[in-house]
SENUPA-31511 format. One record per residue: z, x, y of N, C-alpha, C in turn; residue number from 1; residue in three letters; chain. Coordinates in steps of 0.001 Angstrom, whole numbers, plus 500000, padded with zeros to 6 digits. Layout:
! residues N
nc3:nc1:nc2:cac3:cac1:cac2:cc3:cc1:cc2:nr:rest:kette
Z:X:Y:Z:X:Y:Z:X:Y:NUM:ALA:A
...
This chain:
! residues 381
nc3:nc1:nc2:cac3:cac1:cac2:cc3:cc1:cc2:nr:rest:kette
457928:304048:486004:456496:303932:486326:456298:304026:487840:1:MET:A
455375:304880:488270:455097:305067:489692:454167:303961:490180:2:VAL:A
454565:303322:491291:453733:302268:491853:452446:302841:492424:3:ASN:A
451407:302010:492436:450172:302396:493098:450386:302391:494611:4:LYS:A
449566:303178:495311:449589:303185:496774:448468:302287:497293:5:LYS:A
448788:301496:498306:447832:300583:498916:447740:300900:500402:6:VAL:A
446512:300913:500942:446309:301191:502370:445550:300046:503015:7:PHE:A
446030:299633:504190:445302:298656:505016:445259:299181:506444:8:VAL:A
444312:298688:507205:444201:299118:508596:443793:297945:509470:9:THR:A
444162:297996:510745:443811:296929:511671:444511:297125:512994:10:GLY:A
444323:296165:513901:444978:296221:515206:446397:295674:515121:11:CYS:A
446557:294514:514476:447860:293853:514307:448557:293635:515641:12:PHE:A
447808:293152:516617:448389:292815:517918:449042:291441:517833:13:ASP:A
450120:291226:518564:450825:289942:518593:451064:289453:517157:14:MET:A
451875:290196:516413:452113:289955:514992:452402:288472:514725:15:LEU:A
451672:287874:513772:451826:286455:513477:451803:286223:511968:16:HIS:A
451938:284948:511577:452075:284609:510161:450847:285008:509348:17:SER:A
449658:284967:509961:448463:285397:509252:448510:286874:508888:18:GLY:A
448989:287689:509841:449164:289118:509548:450148:289317:508397:19:HIS:A
451292:288630:508481:452343:288810:507476:451850:288363:506104:20:VAL:A
451129:287231:506037:450599:286759:504758:449653:287789:504146:21:ALA:A
448792:288390:504994:447869:289415:504509:448624:290645:504005:22:PHE:A
449601:291110:504780:450345:292308:504394:451162:292072:503127:23:LEU:A
451755:290892:503006:452526:290593:501797:451621:290545:500570:24:LYS:A
450443:289947:500715:449523:289904:499580:449044:291311:499224:25:GLU:A
448731:292123:500236:448297:293504:499973:449392:294293:499254:26:ALA:A
450648:294061:499640:451761:294807:499040:452014:294416:497593:27:SER:A
451449:293275:497170:451630:292871:495773:450875:293794:494818:28:SER:A
449977:294613:495361:449200:295541:494537:449835:296934:494456:29:TYR:A
450892:297170:495244:451552:298469:495211:452303:298742:496500:30:GLY:A
452750:299982:496681:453453:300377:497902:452463:300392:499070:31:ASP:A
452822:299685:500144:451868:299433:501215:452028:300389:502391:32:LEU:A
450913:301007:502781:450845:301885:503944:449815:301282:504914:33:TYR:A
450165:301290:506205:449359:300604:507209:448917:301576:508296:34:VAL:A
447631:301512:508670:447128:302257:509821:446763:301278:510924:35:GLY:A
447257:301510:512133:446936:300607:513245:446107:301341:514300:36:ILE:A
445213:300596:514957:444370:301173:515992:445177:301586:517208:37:GLY:A
444847:302716:517785:445518:303168:519005:445136:302260:520164:38:SER:A
445951:302254:521200:445659:301439:522377:444294:301793:522961:39:ASP:A
444017:303100:523045:442761:303549:523652:441561:303091:522841:40:ALA:A
441656:303155:521508:440515:302767:520688:440336:301248:520641:41:ASN:A
441429:300494:520715:441311:299040:520804:440536:298671:522070:42:VAL:A
440839:299348:523162:440102:299100:524412:438633:299484:524251:43:TYR:A
438377:300599:523579:437000:301048:523347:436204:300013:522558:44:ASN:A
436832:299378:521571:436129:298452:520696:436082:297023:521231:45:LEU:A
437155:296591:521906:437267:295187:522301:437128:294953:523797:46:LYS:A
437117:296025:524574:436974:295861:526014:438243:295402:526705:47:GLY:A
439361:295427:526021:440662:295070:526602:441756:295779:525798:48:ARG:A
442866:296023:526453:444000:296638:525770:444764:295583:524975:49:TYR:A
445422:295964:523891:446246:294998:523162:447425:294533:524000:50:PRO:A
447931:293344:523699:449111:292838:524399:450317:293720:524116:51:VAL:A
450475:294092:522851:451581:294959:522443:451077:296397:522289:52:ASN:A
451821:297349:522809:451417:298747:522744:451426:299249:521307:53:THR:A
450808:300389:521097:450757:300962:519749:452141:301239:519193:54:GLN:A
453076:301666:520039:454436:301935:519558:455160:300652:519180:55:ASP:A
454950:299576:519958:455548:298285:519620:454984:297766:518309:56:GLU:A
453662:297860:518166:453030:297361:516945:453491:298142:515723:57:ARG:A
453605:299453:515857:454090:300291:514756:455520:299907:514380:58:LYS:A
456367:299696:515368:457768:299330:515124:457854:298016:514347:59:TYR:A
457082:297011:514776:457149:295698:514123:456588:295736:512708:60:MET:A
455504:296481:512510:454931:296588:511172:455916:297257:510222:61:ILE:A
456530:298331:510664:457465:299056:509798:458750:298272:509552:62:GLU:A
459041:297260:510393:460228:296432:510183:460042:295438:509039:63:ALA:A
458790:295237:508597:458531:294318:507499:458930:294954:506167:64:LEU:A
459617:294176:505346:460107:294696:504069:458973:295095:503138:65:ALA:A
457799:294512:503312:456690:294800:502402:455941:296084:502746:66:CYS:A
456288:296735:503866:455565:297915:504329:456390:299178:504108:67:VAL:A
455791:300188:503502:456447:301480:503281:456433:302327:504559:68:GLU:A
455245:302432:505195:455111:303285:506375:453897:302841:507182:69:LYS:A
453977:303010:508492:452876:302669:509381:452463:303881:510191:70:CYS:A
451160:304078:510344:450617:305179:511122:449784:304633:512277:71:TYR:A
449719:305392:513367:448776:305092:514449:447516:305893:514164:72:ILE:A
446405:305212:513972:445170:305890:513580:444755:306912:514630:73:ASN:A
444340:308076:514165:444030:309187:515071:442545:309323:515368:74:SER:A
441709:308495:514722:440268:308607:514917:439757:307732:516046:75:GLY:A
438425:307523:516062:437759:306816:517158:436709:305879:516596:76:TRP:A
436372:304832:517371:435390:303822:516994:435873:303030:515785:77:ASP:A
434954:302389:515069:435340:301425:514048:436024:302091:512856:78:ILE:A
435608:303309:512513:436279:304037:511421:437250:305039:512054:79:ILE:A
438366:304519:512540:439347:305358:513235:440479:305799:512333:80:ASP:A
440414:305432:511061:441550:305584:510151:441299:306592:509028:81:PHE:A
440183:307331:509073:439831:308199:507948:440892:309266:507714:82:GLU:A
441427:309835:508784:442467:310859:508617:443694:310294:507911:83:ASN:A
444079:309082:508309:445255:308448:507709:444984:308049:506260:84:GLU:A
443754:307614:505991:443370:307275:504619:443499:308500:503712:85:LEU:A
443044:309647:504201:443149:310880:503427:444594:311334:503285:86:GLN:A
445396:311072:504313:446812:311446:504263:447550:310649:503195:87:LEU:A
447299:309334:503147:447978:308471:502177:447430:308672:500768:88:VAL:A
446118:308871:500661:445432:308969:499362:445785:307769:498483:89:LYS:A
445396:306568:498922:445797:305374:498185:445005:305193:496892:90:PRO:A
445561:304374:496033:444807:303954:494856:443874:302801:495224:91:ASP:A
444320:301973:496193:443557:300792:496571:443476:300700:498092:92:ILE:A
442285:300499:498598:442053:300248:500023:441763:298758:500155:93:PHE:A
442642:298016:500845:442558:296560:500931:442108:296145:502325:94:VAL:A
441176:295175:502402:440729:294619:503681:440701:293101:503574:95:VAL:A
440789:292417:504721:440531:290988:504786:439027:290767:504819:96:ASN:A
438588:289546:504512:437147:289294:504486:436517:289465:505853:97:GLU:A
437263:289210:506954:436685:289430:508280:436797:290884:508713:98:ASP:A
437477:291716:507926:437536:293145:508189:436680:293958:507246:99:GLY:A
436042:293267:506306:435189:293947:505339:433921:294466:506017:100:ASN:A
433493:295680:505663:432244:296225:506194:431700:297254:505214:101:SER:A
430385:297440:505183:429796:298459:504301:430348:299847:504576:102:PRO:A
430635:300154:505858:431148:301483:506186:432493:301729:505517:103:ALA:A
433359:300724:505491:434666:300876:504840:434503:301005:503325:104:LYS:A
433609:300192:502772:433384:300258:501328:432840:301624:500920:105:GLU:A
431927:302165:501729:431367:303485:501438:432424:304577:501544:106:GLU:A
433336:304429:502515:434400:305420:502673:435322:305414:501456:107:LEU:A
435644:304211:500952:436473:304115:499753:435779:304769:498564:108:ALA:A
434471:304520:498441:433716:305124:497342:433666:306646:497470:109:ALA:A
433559:307117:498710:433497:308559:498973:434720:309286:498417:110:LYS:A
435891:308657:498584:437135:309294:498150:437627:308795:496796:111:TYR:A
436901:307850:496207:437265:307373:494881:438393:306365:494857:112:GLY:A
438576:305612:495958:439624:304605:496010:439038:303246:495642:113:TYR:A
439820:302432:494959:439396:301053:494692:439328:300292:496014:114:GLU:A
438314:299439:496164:438110:298676:497399:438277:297205:497079:115:TYR:A
439222:296547:497767:439573:295166:497454:439485:294308:498710:116:LEU:A
438735:293208:498638:438570:292287:499767:439366:291018:499485:117:VAL:A
440306:290674:500397:441143:289492:500247:440626:288353:501120:118:LEU:A
440804:287122:500660:440479:285938:501444:441573:285710:502483:119:LYS:A
441193:285139:503643:442173:284806:504681:442782:283447:504348:120:ARG:A
443936:283474:503683:444612:282245:503275:446016:282242:503861:121:ILE:A
446368:281231:504688:447710:281181:505261:448762:280940:504191:122:PRO:A
449987:281346:504446:451067:281159:503499:451480:279699:503448:123:HIS:A
451596:279147:502215:452105:277796:501974:451448:276785:502912:124:ALA:A
452277:276044:503661:451764:275010:504552:451676:275469:505998:125:ASP:A
451738:276767:506235:451664:277267:507598:450232:277145:508122:126:LEU:A
450057:276973:509442:448707:276877:510012:448001:278223:509976:127:PRO:A
446677:278178:509999:445895:279409:510110:446142:280009:511492:128:VAL:A
446502:281292:511535:446788:281949:512804:445872:283146:513002:129:ARG:A
445575:283429:514270:444873:284649:514646:445431:285081:515987:130:SER:A
445214:286349:516328:445656:286815:517641:444974:286026:518735:131:THR:A
443707:285670:518516:442978:284879:519500:443659:283534:519728:132:THR:A
444117:282882:518627:444758:281583:518790:446038:281705:519592:133:SER:A
446757:282794:519424:447989:282975:520182:447711:283240:521650:134:LEU:A
446502:283676:521977:446111:283824:523376:445590:282495:523939:135:ARG:A
445690:281437:523132:445224:280097:523511:443721:280070:523791:136:LYS:A
442970:280865:523000:441524:280877:523125:440850:280322:521878:137:GLU:A
441646:279920:520905:441095:279732:519564:440106:278585:519456:138:CYS:A
440159:277596:520337:439260:276463:520172:437925:276637:520896:139:THR:A
437784:277664:521710:436515:277894:522412:435495:278457:521421:140:MET:A
434324:277833:521298:433346:278292:520306:432726:279651:520657:141:PRO:A
432117:280266:519659:431162:281350:519815:429778:280744:519576:142:TYR:A
428751:281567:519561:427428:281084:519180:426671:282169:518428:143:ARG:A
425794:281724:517562:424845:282616:516885:423439:282147:517242:144:ILE:A
422565:283086:517621:421152:282720:517742:420464:283095:516432:145:ASP:A
419842:282124:515829:419222:282315:514518:417809:282873:514615:146:LEU:A
417104:282545:515674:415724:283035:515835:415300:282852:517279:147:ALA:A
414366:283700:517714:413782:283561:519050:414549:284226:520171:148:GLY:A
415692:284815:519871:416479:285461:520911:415657:286461:521706:149:GLY:A
415809:286469:523020:415092:287221:524053:414083:286334:524784:150:TRP:A
413650:285221:524183:412713:284355:524890:413362:283638:526069:151:LEU:A
414695:283663:526117:415384:283067:527276:415392:284005:528482:152:ASP:A
414910:285220:528312:414783:286152:529423:413346:286084:529952:153:GLN:A
413142:285774:531241:411780:285636:531778:410899:286858:531552:154:PRO:A
411486:288055:531512:410646:289234:531305:410102:289308:529884:155:TYR:A
410581:288431:528984:409995:288279:527649:409256:286956:527555:156:VAL:A
409936:285863:527935:409368:284529:527792:408108:284287:528597:157:GLY:A
407915:285047:529678:406695:284873:530472:405451:285316:529707:158:SER:A
405638:286121:528662:404513:286571:527842:404206:285602:526696:159:TYR:A
405176:284761:526328:404963:283861:525204:406023:282777:525157:160:GLY:A
405655:281536:525431:406604:280426:525410:407031:280119:523980:161:SER:A
408306:279773:523827:408788:279447:522485:410268:279155:522478:162:GLY:A
410793:278779:521313:412188:278363:521230:413151:279495:520866:163:PRO:A
414393:279310:521304:415528:280055:520773:416364:279051:519999:164:VAL:A
416742:279397:518785:417500:278494:517920:418943:278980:517846:165:ILE:A
419888:278129:518235:421294:278521:518252:422155:277543:517457:166:THR:A
423303:278040:516989:424356:277182:516462:425657:277553:517157:167:VAL:A
426409:276531:517537:427741:276729:518104:428719:276815:516940:168:SER:A
429557:277842:516924:430420:278050:515762:431894:278099:516154:169:ILE:A
432708:277566:515268:434149:277551:515472:434711:278970:515323:170:GLU:A
435780:279291:516063:436370:280637:515973:437294:280777:514771:171:PRO:A
436733:280573:513577:437524:280711:512358:437846:282168:512054:172:THR:A
437110:283074:512672:437386:284501:512590:437519:285053:514001:173:PHE:A
438200:286163:514118:438330:286830:515407:437155:287792:515547:174:GLU:A
436026:287266:516001:434803:288058:516048:434944:289204:517052:175:PHE:A
434327:290319:516727:434399:291506:517573:433761:291276:518934:176:ASN:A
434288:291970:519931:433665:291983:521248:432361:292793:521179:177:GLU:A
431456:292516:522122:430195:293246:522232:429456:293320:520895:178:ARG:A
429426:292180:520206:428789:292171:518887:427732:291091:518743:179:SER:A
427267:290523:519866:426174:289577:519804:426569:288153:519480:180:GLY:A
427853:287813:519619:428324:286451:519359:428601:285699:520659:181:MET:A
428004:286172:521770:428213:285595:523105:429671:285676:523529:182:ALA:A
430343:286761:523147:431767:286890:523458:432021:287048:524961:183:SER:A
431102:287709:525691:431305:287856:527135:431160:286507:527841:184:SER:A
430192:285695:527408:430045:284346:527967:431243:283488:527597:185:THR:A
431731:283654:526399:432919:282921:525952:434129:283244:526828:186:ARG:A
434282:284507:527201:435397:284877:528092:435272:284155:529428:187:ARG:A
434043:284030:529942:433839:283299:531191:434167:281811:531002:188:LYS:A
433828:281276:529840:434154:279877:529553:435672:279676:529533:189:ALA:A
436380:280649:529009:437846:280561:528975:438421:280653:530383:190:ILE:A
437814:281488:531233:438244:281541:532636:438071:280179:533313:191:GLU:A
436976:279509:533004:436685:278213:533609:437554:277092:533046:192:LEU:A
437634:277024:531719:438170:275826:531065:439378:276106:530182:193:TRP:A
439818:277340:530103:441007:277764:529353:440816:277688:527832:194:MET:A
441082:276542:527212:441161:276534:525755:439978:275907:525040:195:THR:A
439166:275107:525728:438064:274445:525031:437040:273937:526044:196:ASP:A
435872:273588:525548:434836:272982:526379:435306:271573:526770:197:VAL:A
435274:271227:528041:435767:269912:528459:434822:268778:528087:198:PRO:A
435308:267558:528247:434461:266380:528060:433406:266338:529167:199:GLU:A
432292:265679:528889:431255:265543:529898:429885:265836:529342:200:GLY:A
428876:265751:530202:427510:266044:529820:427377:267522:529459:201:ASN:A
427029:267787:528214:427066:269169:527718:426032:270059:528407:202:LYS:A
424853:269542:528689:423860:270383:529358:424324:270728:530774:203:GLU:A
424920:269780:531469:425443:270069:532805:426562:271105:532745:204:GLN:A
427438:270983:531737:428518:271951:531569:427955:273341:531254:205:LEU:A
426897:273395:530446:426266:274674:530132:425672:275305:531384:206:ALA:A
425094:274483:532277:424566:274999:533540:425685:275544:534423:207:LYS:A
426819:274875:534412:427970:275361:535181:428420:276720:534655:208:ILE:A
428511:276844:533341:428928:278116:532743:427907:279215:533030:209:LEU:A
426622:278892:532910:425566:279871:533186:425650:280353:534639:210:PHE:A
425868:279441:535565:425963:279810:536987:427216:280622:537266:211:SER:A
428291:280281:536587:429551:281009:536777:429433:282449:536277:212:TYR:A
428721:282630:535165:428561:283976:534603:427549:284803:535401:213:GLU:A
426642:284135:536095:425583:284821:536832:425582:284407:538303:214:ASN:A
426597:284802:539066:426647:284419:540478:425544:285120:541267:215:PRO:A
425246:284650:542472:424216:285300:543295:424470:286804:543422:216:PRO:A
423410:287578:543240:423525:289026:543325:423661:289717:541982:217:GLY:A
423809:288933:540901:423914:289533:539572:422615:290254:539219:218:THR:A
422708:291513:538826:421514:292311:538553:420953:292069:537153:219:LYS:A
421824:292011:536158:421392:291771:534780:421872:290382:534387:220:ILE:A
420943:289426:534318:421280:288026:534074:421511:287795:532581:221:ILE:A
422681:287239:532254:422936:286839:530870:422062:285636:530542:222:ALA:A
421402:285661:529400:420500:284581:529026:421215:283250:528898:223:GLY:A
420512:282175:529223:421140:280860:529179:421394:280374:527760:224:SER:A
420745:280979:526756:421035:280570:525386:422491:280831:525024:225:GLN:A
423150:281786:525704:424562:282055:525429:425433:280887:525864:226:ASP:A
425264:280441:527101:426079:279336:527599:425749:278029:526877:227:SER:A
424461:277786:526618:424070:276576:525898:424593:276614:524464:228:ILE:A
424461:277765:523830:424906:277902:522440:426390:277698:522267:229:GLY:A
427180:278078:523264:428625:277863:523198:428963:276402:523472:230:ILE:A
428388:275823:524512:428803:274502:524993:428278:273365:524116:231:VAL:A
427044:273481:523648:426426:272360:522930:426655:272502:521428:232:MET:A
427368:271554:520815:427698:271669:519392:426479:271502:518500:233:PRO:A
426665:271836:517230:425610:271655:516245:424519:272701:516318:234:GLY:A
423334:272317:515876:422133:273159:515864:421257:272763:517044:235:LEU:A
420779:273755:517795:419996:273454:518996:418730:274299:519073:236:ASN:A
417654:273639:519491:416394:274324:519783:416193:274293:521294:237:ARG:A
416070:275469:521888:415935:275605:523340:414534:276126:523632:238:LEU:A
413700:275311:524231:412299:275682:524461:412136:276327:525837:239:ASP:A
411717:277589:525842:411559:278366:527073:410084:278581:527383:240:TYR:A
409777:278567:528703:408399:278798:529156:408348:279857:530248:241:THR:A
409209:280876:530119:409210:281954:531098:410201:281773:532227:242:GLY:A
411090:280784:532113:412116:280554:533119:413500:280832:532510:243:GLN:A
414511:280869:533378:415860:281137:532882:416444:279948:532117:244:TYR:A
415988:278734:532427:416526:277550:531754:415430:276901:530915:245:TRP:A
415761:276406:529722:414732:275809:528871:414191:274504:529461:246:PRO:A
412946:274209:529141:412342:272962:529611:412765:271792:528737:247:VAL:A
413269:272101:527547:413709:271036:526643:414765:271577:525686:248:ASN:A
415731:270728:525354:416760:271070:524369:416761:269984:523303:249:ILE:A
416531:270388:522058:416558:269457:520923:417772:269794:520058:250:SER:A
418620:268796:519808:419860:269023:519061:419831:268290:517726:251:SER:A
420411:268928:516715:420538:268338:515388:422023:268289:515028:252:VAL:A
422490:267102:514666:423888:266924:514272:424003:266321:512876:253:HIS:A
422901:266282:512157:422901:265729:510802:423808:266564:509907:254:THR:A
424793:265931:509311:425775:266661:508510:425133:267424:507361:255:GLU:A
424146:266840:506723:423496:267493:505590:422853:268813:506007:256:GLN:A
422215:268840:507169:421560:270068:507635:422590:271105:508060:257:ILE:A
423615:270686:508786:424636:271635:509241:425369:272253:508049:258:LEU:A
425715:271433:507070:426394:271952:505876:425485:272896:505097:259:SER:A
424198:272569:505077:423218:273423:504385:423141:274795:505037:260:TRP:A
423098:274836:506364:423083:276116:507077:424335:276917:506748:261:ILE:A
425497:276263:506839:426772:276954:506567:426803:277550:505168:262:GLU:A
426231:276847:504212:426309:277294:502813:425376:278454:502500:263:SER:A
424427:278749:503421:423449:279804:503124:423473:280970:504112:264:HIS:A
424384:280961:505068:424513:282073:506018:425732:282928:505668:265:LEU:A
425529:284246:505654:426600:285194:505346:426589:286313:506381:266:TYR:A
427773:286712:506836:427905:287749:507864:428583:288977:507286:267:LEU:A
427970:290126:507533:428524:291420:507143:428885:292183:508418:268:ILE:A
430109:292650:508512:430572:293330:509714:429946:294708:509863:269:THR:A
429358:294964:511021:428804:296279:511341:429646:297002:512380:270:LEU:A
430523:296278:513063:431300:296876:514143:430696:296535:515483:271:GLY:A
431498:296541:516540:431000:296160:517867:430107:297223:518474:272:PRO:A
429300:296814:519457:428503:297781:520202:429420:298656:521045:273:ARG:A
429128:299933:521104:429902:300821:521970:429444:300632:523409:274:VAL:A
430315:300974:524356:430040:300690:525762:428830:301446:526302:275:SER:A
428472:302577:525677:427353:303390:526163:426001:302900:525634:276:SER:A
426004:301912:524745:424771:301432:524119:423888:300696:525125:277:TYR:A
422581:300944:525075:421646:300272:525974:420417:299831:525190:278:ASP:A
420347:298526:524890:419237:297993:524112:417943:297966:524927:279:VAL:A
418028:298071:526260:416843:297962:527111:416094:299273:527287:280:LEU:A
416559:300338:526654:415799:301586:526644:414644:301485:525638:281:ASP:A
413531:302130:525957:412450:302314:524986:411823:300993:524527:282:ASN:A
411643:300041:525449:411113:298734:525065:409585:298719:525000:283:THR:A
409068:297738:524270:407615:297530:524159:407350:296028:524259:284:CYS:A
407522:295483:525455:407401:294047:525679:405976:293730:526123:285:ILE:A
405291:292913:525336:403918:292529:525683:403606:291155:525092:286:ASN:A
402436:290637:525395:402039:289292:524980:402010:289151:523458:287:LYS:A
401464:290140:522798:401349:290076:521336:402727:289969:520682:288:GLN:A
403649:290808:521099:404967:290813:520483:405767:289559:520833:289:ASN:A
405632:289088:522086:406350:287881:522494:405829:286652:521745:290:ALA:A
404523:286554:521590:403949:285418:520863:404313:285473:519381:291:GLU:A
404408:286666:518858:404837:286839:517466:406267:286324:517285:292:ARG:A
407129:286620:518250:408513:286149:518216:408562:284625:518330:293:LEU:A
407810:284073:519262:407806:282623:519463:407311:281889:518225:294:ALA:A
406266:282407:517597:405703:281769:516401:406712:281779:515255:295:ASP:A
407398:282906:515074:408402:283004:514008:409549:282035:514245:296:ALA:A
409972:281898:515502:411074:280998:515826:410689:279538:515573:297:ALA:A
409462:279164:515924:408995:277796:515674:409005:277490:514174:298:LYS:A
408524:278427:513381:408467:278221:511936:409866:278246:511322:299:LYS:A
410755:279025:511906:412144:279052:511428:412800:277687:511657:300:CYS:A
412546:277098:512833:413090:275773:513132:412584:274729:512124:301:TRP:A
411300:274757:511839:410724:273816:510880:411371:273984:509503:302:GLU:A
411603:275232:509106:412223:275496:507806:413649:274946:507752:303:ALA:A
414376:275096:508844:415764:274619:508869:415821:273099:508779:304:ILE:A
415061:272407:509610:415151:270942:509617:414620:270344:508318:305:VAL:A
413737:271078:507625:413248:270642:506318:414114:271165:505173:306:GLN:A
415127:271973:505512:416027:272605:504535:415233:273357:503468:307:MET:A
414248:274109:503960:413400:274937:503096:413972:276351:503113:308:ASN:A
414761:276686:502095:415507:277944:502113:414616:279185:502070:309:LEU:A
413598:279262:501212:412741:280458:501230:412101:280703:502594:310:PRO:A
411615:279625:503239:411002:279792:504555:412036:280126:505623:311:ASP:A
413236:279581:505515:414314:279938:506437:414538:281440:506400:312:PHE:A
414660:281995:505193:414838:283437:505069:413642:284216:505583:313:GLY:A
412448:283735:505252:411216:284433:505645:411070:284514:507153:314:LYS:A
411334:283410:507855:411042:283382:509284:412216:283851:510145:315:PHE:A
413435:283840:509615:414516:284482:510349:414276:285992:510343:316:ILE:A
413767:286483:509228:413414:287903:509134:412217:288227:510028:317:LYS:A
411217:287352:510050:410045:287581:510898:410423:287600:512374:318:ALA:A
411326:286721:512768:411818:286714:514151:412519:288029:514474:319:SER:A
413341:288499:513556:414057:289762:513747:413083:290932:513877:320:PHE:A
412087:290958:513039:411102:292049:513093:410323:292022:514402:321:GLU:A
410040:290818:514919:409359:290710:516213:410256:291215:517342:322:ALA:A
411546:290959:517237:412486:291477:518228:412508:293005:518213:323:GLN:A
412542:293566:517029:412593:295026:516898:411331:295668:517466:324:ILE:A
410193:294999:517303:408944:295537:517835:409021:295692:519357:325:ALA:A
409753:294788:520021:409905:294864:521473:411093:295713:521894:326:MET:A
412157:295697:521062:413401:296385:521415:413822:297286:520241:327:PHE:A
413167:298445:520094:413450:299318:518953:414912:299754:518868:328:PRO:A
415621:299782:520002:417020:300209:519977:417946:299208:519304:329:ASN:A
417423:298043:518956:418250:297070:518256:418695:297575:516892:330:MET:A
418013:298556:516363:418273:298992:514995:418294:300515:514939:331:ILE:A
419078:301045:514024:419124:302500:513819:419244:302782:512320:332:ASP:A
419338:304040:511962:419352:304422:510553:420547:303839:509809:333:GLU:A
421702:303764:510478:422898:303224:509826:422710:301743:509498:334:ALA:A
422105:300986:510429:421878:299564:510185:420823:299367:509102:335:ILE:A
419783:300191:509127:418747:300126:508088:419368:300349:506713:336:ILE:A
420308:301262:506634:420979:301569:505363:421750:300357:504850:337:LYS:A
422410:299641:505760:423158:298440:505361:422199:297349:504901:338:VAL:A
421092:297167:505634:420096:296164:505236:419561:296469:503839:339:ILE:A
419279:297721:503572:418760:298115:502262:419742:297793:501144:340:GLN:A
421021:297861:501468:422051:297565:500468:422027:296088:500069:341:LYS:A
421712:295210:501038:421805:293767:500791:420454:293073:500623:342:TYR:A
419356:293765:500834:418074:293071:500890:417675:292414:499571:343:GLN:A
418138:292930:498461:417811:292306:497180:418656:291059:496920:344:LYS:A
419731:290894:497695:420603:289733:497520:420284:288625:498516:345:LYS:A
419387:288899:499455:419134:287968:500546:417655:287601:500627:346:ALA:A
417399:286417:501198:416027:285962:501430:415525:286379:502806:347:LEU:A
416443:286706:503700:416095:287137:505046:417332:287611:505769:348:GLY:A
417122:288248:506925:418252:288813:507651:417885:289064:509100:349:TRP:A
418915:289212:509910:418794:289581:511315:420129:290151:511756:350:LYS:A
420157:290666:512988:421414:291095:513583:421899:290025:514547:351:LEU:A
423197:289922:514693:423742:289019:515707:423361:289551:517083:352:SER:A
422829:288693:517922:422530:289063:519298:421541:290199:519428:353:GLY:A
421844:291090:520379:420911:292147:520753:420995:293363:519855:354:ALA:A
421861:293353:518878:421949:294477:517959:422795:295607:518488:355:GLY:A
422621:296782:517857:423450:297913:518221:424841:297810:517658:356:GLY:A
425040:296937:516681:426355:296721:516096:426559:295260:515810:357:GLY:A
427780:294838:515686:428075:293439:515464:428031:293054:514007:358:GLY:A
427142:292120:513663:427097:291573:512319:425657:291510:511800:359:TYR:A
425517:291816:510530:424267:291561:509833:424358:290147:509289:360:LEU:A
423417:289289:509682:423413:287891:509257:422380:287744:508147:361:ILE:A
422828:287284:506992:421979:287169:505822:421751:285701:505468:362:LEU:A
420542:285375:505054:420235:284076:504460:420129:284304:502956:363:VAL:A
420951:283595:502189:420984:283840:500750:421169:282539:499986:364:ALA:A
420679:282521:498750:420821:281330:497908:422055:281395:497030:365:ASP:A
422705:282570:496972:423918:282735:496177:424985:283428:497030:366:LYS:A
426263:283203:496720:427337:283851:497499:427206:285369:497490:367:PRO:A
427521:285978:498627:427494:287436:498762:428934:287920:498866:368:ILE:A
429343:288712:497924:430722:289176:497829:431136:289943:499088:369:LYS:A
432299:289588:499608:432851:290296:500754:432312:289860:502093:370:GLY:A
431371:288890:502116:430777:288436:503375:431574:287264:503949:371:ALA:A
431446:287056:505251:432067:285922:505921:431074:284772:506005:372:MET:A
431606:283564:506094:430770:282397:506334:431292:281640:507550:373:GLN:A
430375:281039:508286:430720:280401:509547:431021:278918:509362:374:ILE:A
431627:278330:510386:431832:276893:510472:431186:276419:511759:375:LYS:A
430145:275587:511644:429438:275089:512818:430265:274006:513503:376:ILE:A
430323:274064:514823:431061:273044:515569:430289:271721:515520:377:ARG:A
431007:270668:515130:430408:269341:515082:430565:268638:516424:378:ARG:A
429716:267665:516628:429772:266832:517820:430975:265898:517745:379:ARG:A
431639:265693:518882:432735:264733:518941:432172:263326:518739:380:ASP:A
432820:262577:517887:432361:261216:517603:433015:260238:518583:381:ILE:A
């Protein structure tokens, strides 16, 4: 009997137990073939070169008994492996849940390959590993803005005062660079504090991070919701009145609310923003649109603290639509296509950060197959 062929793809930098557990599980479905990202494309997607070169990574992958053959992907951007996929002609295309994306699923359907999404489960009693953790960055949070994003920029907030709603999230996944998860601010936090946010007054620490990321002379100021969202745990409402720093910060650490948010948020991978992307082209920033955004964010906050799921979905979507009205480049035909695929399964949706890639964030009352779920950082007791 001829074994089935299985194909997986990824960066596989700094090979660790999590990689091996995934590859061994994938190989249980048949003969395993692996495509790895080239050094140049890893830099294109992540803004940094891998620690191990493509030849080193290929050598180590092929040394594993569970792998038949490894290829260096010859394509570009997030779907860099199509040539290798066609070369292998697998029966099954396997991805991890943090590598799952509609584009990959559509590619599998295009060629008639079975598409299988695996959970990230460490082997036996081994710890959960990621390349980020091996770089000693794993404990530094990311952040998601749930509604009101852009009001922290004076050129928007001066037209309409209102809140930005953020959650600080644990790095349970290796989130893509340039994907709206405050990854650039997080890198600055790592430069300052190495592995985690230090003890101390969190608002003061957030101001330090904001100042460090935006030294005198900075032309494009990173919004303060990024530094606040990373440093301050839990759920936060940041009230802006046209200045760079909010006039008030309201924090929620109630376990019931945080768990409720976690249970109803789902992330679908869209891929990182490319370096040539510019969300500030073709804008329509005015009082009407800014006030529309502020109103949606206020109502979204009320829905969250009341744990009103239909309204949470309704107003996260309303906030997103208000953002698009001001920044049309946040969305394109490819993203619209992904939204259309999931809109019947979700109560509302938005993009992570400024759009142009990253993650589609869905509010749903039932689990969404193949989607990721976040872990909100809790306050130290």
